[in-house]
SEKE-228723 format. One record per atom (N, C-alpha, C): x, y, z; residue number from 1; atom name. Coordinates in steps of 0.1 Angstrom, whole numbers. Each point is the difference from the previous one (the first is absolute). Layout:
N
SITE    xx    yy    zz pos site
SITE     X     Y     Z NUM   CA
...
! end
This chain:
121
SITE    xx    yy    zz pos site
SITE   -77  -431   146   1    N
SITE    -1    -3    16   1   CA
SITE    -6    12     5   1    C
SITE    13    13     2   2    N
SITE    -5    14    15   2   CA
SITE    -6     6    -2   2    C
SITE    -2    10    -1   3    N
SITE   -12    12    -5   3   CA
SITE     6    14    12   3    C
SITE     0     6    -1   4    N
SITE     6    17     3   4   CA
SITE    -7    -3    11   4    C
SITE    11     5    15   5    N
SITE    -6     2    12   5   CA
SITE     2   -10     7   5    C
SITE     2   -15    -7   6    N
SITE     2   -11     9   6   CA
SITE    11     0     8   6    C
SITE     0    -5     8   7    N
SITE    10     2    13   7   CA
SITE    10   -18    -2   7    C
SITE    10     0    -4   8    N
SITE    13   -12    -5   8   CA
SITE    11    -7    10   8    C
SITE    -3    -6     1   9    N
SITE    18   -12     9   9   CA
SITE     9    -3    -7   9    C
SITE     9     3     1  10    N
SITE    15    -3    -9  10   CA
SITE    -1   -15     4  10    C
SITE     2   -12   -11  11    N
SITE     3   -11     1  11   CA
SITE    10    -8    -6  11    C
SITE     2    14   -10  12    N
SITE    18    -4    -3  12   CA
SITE    10    15    -3  12    C
SITE     9     2    13  13    N
SITE     2     8    -3  13   CA
SITE    12     4    -9  13    C
SITE     7    13     2  14    N
SITE     8     4   -12  14   CA
SITE    10    11    10  14    C
SITE     5     5    -5  15    N
SITE    10    11     6  15   CA
SITE   -12    10     9  15    C
SITE    -7     1   -11  16    N
SITE    -6    14     8  16   CA
SITE   -17    -5     2  16    C
SITE     1   -13     5  17    N
SITE   -11    -7     4  17   CA
SITE     2    -9     6  17    C
SITE     1     3    14  18    N
SITE     1    -8    13  18   CA
SITE   -14   -11     2  18    C
SITE    -2   -11     1  19    N
SITE    -3    -6     5  19   CA
SITE   -10     4     9  19    C
SITE   -18    -2    -2  20    N
SITE    -3     2     9  20   CA
SITE    -5    12     1  20    C
SITE     6     8    -6  21    N
SITE    -5    17    -2  21   CA
SITE    -8    -1    -6  21    C
SITE   -14    13     4  22    N
SITE    -7    -1    -3  22   CA
SITE    -5    16   -11  22    C
SITE    -6    -5   -11  23    N
SITE    -3    13    -7  23   CA
SITE   -12     4    -5  23    C
SITE    -4    12   -10  24    N
SITE   -14     4    -1  24   CA
SITE     1    -3   -16  24    C
SITE    -4    -5    -8  25    N
SITE     4     2   -16  25   CA
SITE    -8    12     0  25    C
SITE     8     9   -12  26    N
SITE    -6    13    -5  26   CA
SITE     0    -1   -13  26    C
SITE     5   -10    -6  27    N
SITE    -4    -3   -17  27   CA
SITE    -2   -13    -1  27    C
SITE    -7    -3    -8  28    N
SITE     2   -14   -12  28   CA
SITE     4    -1   -13  28    C
SITE     6    -6    -6  29    N
SITE     3    -2   -19  29   CA
SITE     1   -14    -1  29    C
SITE    -7    -6     4  30    N
SITE    -3   -17    -6  30   CA
SITE     7    -5    11  30    C
SITE    10    -7    -3  31    N
SITE     9   -12    15  31   CA
SITE     2    14     3  31    C
SITE     4    12    -1  32    N
SITE    12    11     7  32   CA
SITE    -9     6     8  32    C
SITE    11     5     7  33    N
SITE    -9    10    22  33   CA
SITE     6     8    -3  33    C
SITE    -2    16     7  34    N
SITE     8     2     4  34   CA
SITE    -7     7    16  34    C
SITE     8     3     7  35    N
SITE     0     1    18  35   CA
SITE     2    10     3  35    C
SITE   -10     3    11  36    N
SITE     6     9     7  36   CA
SITE     8     6    11  36    C
SITE    10     5     2  37    N
SITE    15    -3     9  37   CA
SITE     2     9     6  37    C
SITE     8     7    10  38    N
SITE     7     5    -1  38   CA
SITE    14     2   -10  38    C
SITE     6    -7    -5  39    N
SITE    14    -3    -6  39   CA
SITE    -1     0   -17  39    C
SITE    -8    -8    -4  40    N
SITE     0    -7   -14  40   CA
SITE   -12    -6    -7  40    C
SITE    -3     8    -6  41    N
SITE   -11     2   -12  41   CA
SITE     1    -7   -14  41    C
SITE     9    -9     6  42    N
SITE     0   -15   -12  42   CA
SITE   -10    -6    -8  42    C
SITE    -2    -4    -8  43    N
SITE   -10   -15    -1  43   CA
SITE     8   -12    -1  43    C
SITE   -14    -8     7  44    N
SITE     8   -14     4  44   CA
SITE   -16   -10    -6  44    C
SITE     8   -13    -7  45    N
SITE   -10   -12     4  45   CA
SITE    -8    -3     6  45    C
SITE   -11     2    -1  46    N
SITE   -10    -4    11  46   CA
SITE     0   -14     4  46    C
SITE    10    -4    -5  47    N
SITE     8   -16     8  47   CA
SITE     6    -3    14  47    C
SITE    -1    17     0  48    N
SITE    11     3    11  48   CA
SITE    -5     0    13  48    C
SITE   -16     4     0  49    N
SITE    -8     0     5  49   CA
SITE   -13   -11     7  49    C
SITE    -6     2    14  50    N
SITE   -10    -5     3  50   CA
SITE   -12    10     6  50    C
SITE   -16    -2    -1  51    N
SITE    -4    14     1  51   CA
SITE     0    -7    18  51    C
SITE     3    13    12  52    N
SITE     1     0     7  52   CA
SITE   -11    -5    15  52    C
SITE     3    -5     5  53    N
SITE    -3   -11     8  53   CA
SITE     2     2    17  53    C
SITE    10     9    -1  54    N
SITE     4    10    13  54   CA
SITE    -9    15     1  54    C
SITE    -3     0    16  55    N
SITE    -6    13     0  55   CA
SITE     7    10    -7  55    C
SITE    -7     9    -7  56    N
SITE     3    11    -6  56   CA
SITE     0    15    10  56    C
SITE    -3    -1    10  57    N
SITE    -8    11    10  57   CA
SITE    19     9     0  57    C
SITE     8    -9    -1  58    N
SITE    15    11     1  58   CA
SITE    -3    11   -12  58    C
SITE     2   -12   -19  59    N
SITE    -3     7    -3  59   CA
SITE    -5    16    -1  59    C
SITE   -11    -5    10  60    N
SITE   -16    11    -6  60   CA
SITE     7    12     8  60    C
SITE    -1    -3    16  61    N
SITE     5     6    11  61   CA
SITE    10     7     5  61    C
SITE    10    -6    -7  62    N
SITE    22     4     1  62   CA
SITE     4    -4   -10  62    C
SITE     1     9   -15  63    N
SITE     5    -3   -12  63   CA
SITE    13     7     3  63    C
SITE    11   -11    -2  64    N
SITE    12     4     1  64   CA
SITE     4    14    -5  64    C
SITE    -5     8   -10  65    N
SITE     3    12     1  65   CA
SITE    -9    13     3  65    C
SITE    -7    -8    12  66    N
SITE    -4    11    12  66   CA
SITE    10     3     8  66    C
SITE     4   -16     7  67    N
SITE     9     0    13  67   CA
SITE    12    -6     1  67    C
SITE     5    12    -7  68    N
SITE    13     4    -2  68   CA
SITE     7     0    11  68    C
SITE    -3    15     8  69    N
SITE     6     2    16  69   CA
SITE    -7    -2    10  69    C
SITE     2     3    13  70    N
SITE    -3    -6    11  70   CA
SITE   -19     1     0  70    C
SITE    -8     5    -7  71    N
SITE   -12     2    -2  71   CA
SITE    -4     1   -11  71    C
SITE   -16    -7     1  72    N
SITE    -7     1   -13  72   CA
SITE    -3    12    -6  72    C
SITE     1     6   -14  73    N
SITE    -7    12    -2  73   CA
SITE   -11     6     7  73    C
SITE   -11    -8    -8  74    N
SITE   -12     2    11  74   CA
SITE     0     9    12  74    C
SITE     5   -13     6  75    N
SITE     6    12    14  75   CA
SITE     2     9     3  75    C
SITE    13     2    -7  76    N
SITE    -1    15    -1  76   CA
SITE    -5    17    -3  76    C
SITE    -7    -9   -14  77    N
SITE   -15     7    -5  77   CA
SITE    -4     2    14  77    C
SITE    -7    -9     3  78    N
SITE    -8     1     9  78   CA
SITE     2    11    14  78    C
SITE    12    -9     8  79    N
SITE     2    11     8  79   CA
SITE     3    15     2  79    C
SITE     2     5   -18  80    N
SITE     5    14     0  80   CA
SITE   -15     1    -4  80    C
SITE   -10    -2    -3  81    N
SITE   -12     1     0  81   CA
SITE    -1     9   -18  81    C
SITE     6    -7    -6  82    N
SITE     0     1   -13  82   CA
SITE   -12     1   -11  82    C
SITE    -3     9    -7  83    N
SITE   -14    -1    -9  83   CA
SITE     4    -8    -9  83    C
SITE    -9    -7   -11  84    N
SITE     4    -5   -10  84   CA
SITE    13     2    -9  84    C
SITE    -3    15    -4  85    N
SITE    12    -1   -12  85   CA
SITE    14     4     7  85    C
SITE     2     6    14  86    N
SITE    10     0     5  86   CA
SITE     7   -14     2  86    C
SITE   -10   -12     4  87    N
SITE     6   -13     1  87   CA
SITE    -1    -7    -7  87    C
SITE    -4     1   -13  88    N
SITE     3    -7   -18  88   CA
SITE    19     7    -1  88    C
SITE    -3    13     3  89    N
SITE    16     3    -3  89   CA
SITE    11    -2    11  89    C
SITE    -1    -2    11  90    N
SITE     7    -8    11  90   CA
SITE     4   -14    -9  90    C
SITE   -15    -8    -2  91    N
SITE     1   -13    -4  91   CA
SITE     7    -6   -10  91    C
SITE     6    14   -13  92    N
SITE     3    -6    -9  92   CA
SITE    15     5     1  92    C
SITE     9     8     7  93    N
SITE     9     4     3  93   CA
SITE     6   -12     4  93    C
SITE    -6    -2    13  94    N
SITE     8   -13     9  94   CA
SITE     1   -11   -11  94    C
SITE    -9    -9    -8  95    N
SITE    -3    -7    -4  95   CA
SITE    11    -1   -16  95    C
SITE     8    10    -3  96    N
SITE     3     5   -13  96   CA
SITE    12    -7    -2  96    C
SITE     5    -6     8  97    N
SITE    12    -6    -1  97   CA
SITE    -4   -15     0  97    C
SITE   -10   -10     2  98    N
SITE    -5    -9     4  98   CA
SITE    -4    -7   -12  98    C
SITE   -13     8    -6  99    N
SITE   -10    -5    -4  99   CA
SITE     5    15   -12  99    C
SITE    -2   -16   -19 100    N
SITE    -5    11    -8 100   CA
SITE    14     9    -4 100    C
SITE    -8     9    -1 101    N
SITE    15     7    -9 101   CA
SITE     1    14    12 101    C
SITE     6     3    -1 102    N
SITE     5     9    10 102   CA
SITE    -4    15    -5 102    C
SITE    -3     5   -11 103    N
SITE    -4    13   -10 103   CA
SITE   -12    -2     2 103    C
SITE    -5    -8    -1 104    N
SITE   -22    -6    -1 104   CA
SITE     2     9    12 104    C
SITE     4   -10    10 105    N
SITE    -6     7    13 105   CA
SITE     2     8     5 105    C
SITE    13     4    -6 106    N
SITE     1    19     8 106   CA
SITE    -8     5    -7 106    C
SITE    -1     1   -15 107    N
SITE   -13    12    -7 107   CA
SITE   -11    -2     6 107    C
SITE    -7   -14     5 108    N
SITE    -9    -3     6 108   CA
SITE    -5    11    11 108    C
SITE    13     0    11 109    N
SITE     2     6    13 109   CA
SITE    -4    16    -6 109    C
SITE    10     4   -12 110    N
SITE    -1    12    -4 110   CA
SITE   -15     5    -4 110    C
SITE    -6   -10    -7 111    N
SITE   -15    -3     2 111   CA
SITE   -10     8    13 111    C
SITE     3   -10     3 112    N
SITE   -11    -1    16 112   CA
SITE     7    16     8 112    C
SITE    11     5     1 113    N
SITE     3    13     4 113   CA
SITE    -9     9    -7 113    C
SITE     1     2   -13 114    N
SITE    -7     8    -5 114   CA
SITE   -16     1     2 114    C
SITE    -6    -9     3 115    N
SITE   -10     0     6 115   CA
SITE    -6    -1    12 115    C
SITE    10     6     7 116    N
SITE     4     1    11 116   CA
SITE     2    18     5 116    C
SITE     4     4   -10 117    N
SITE     7    14    -3 117   CA
SITE   -16     8    -5 117    C
SITE    -8    -7   -12 118    N
SITE   -12    11    -2 118   CA
SITE   -12    -4    11 118    C
SITE     2   -10     8 119    N
SITE   -14     1     7 119   CA
SITE     6     9    13 119    C
SITE    12     7     1 120    N
SITE     5     8     9 120   CA
SITE    -1    11    -8 120    C
SITE    -3    -1    -9 121    N
SITE     0    18    -6 121   CA
SITE   -13     2     5 121    C
! end
């Protein structure tokens, strides 16, 4: 029923899934789906969701993992006029506690810092 990238809304809540919360589908296996969110990477039965009719602008422009502080990470990066490599390093550091796996995000940040160091040599 769903495909990767679909935006879905919770209609059957659980402890980890508040009703009306909106998520992106990251994997599909038969009737089971995996969601992208900040805290839980479990599999759920597709019958808990419907395709979201809600405006998805917030998911695109204000994702939870980039809006944990008082300002969005992109605003800081732009204000400091950071280039691509430094901006991505900051992005991965800032989101490491809120999205995906901390170790992977920190390794990505280190990789972007290495790119920056190579450019400055």
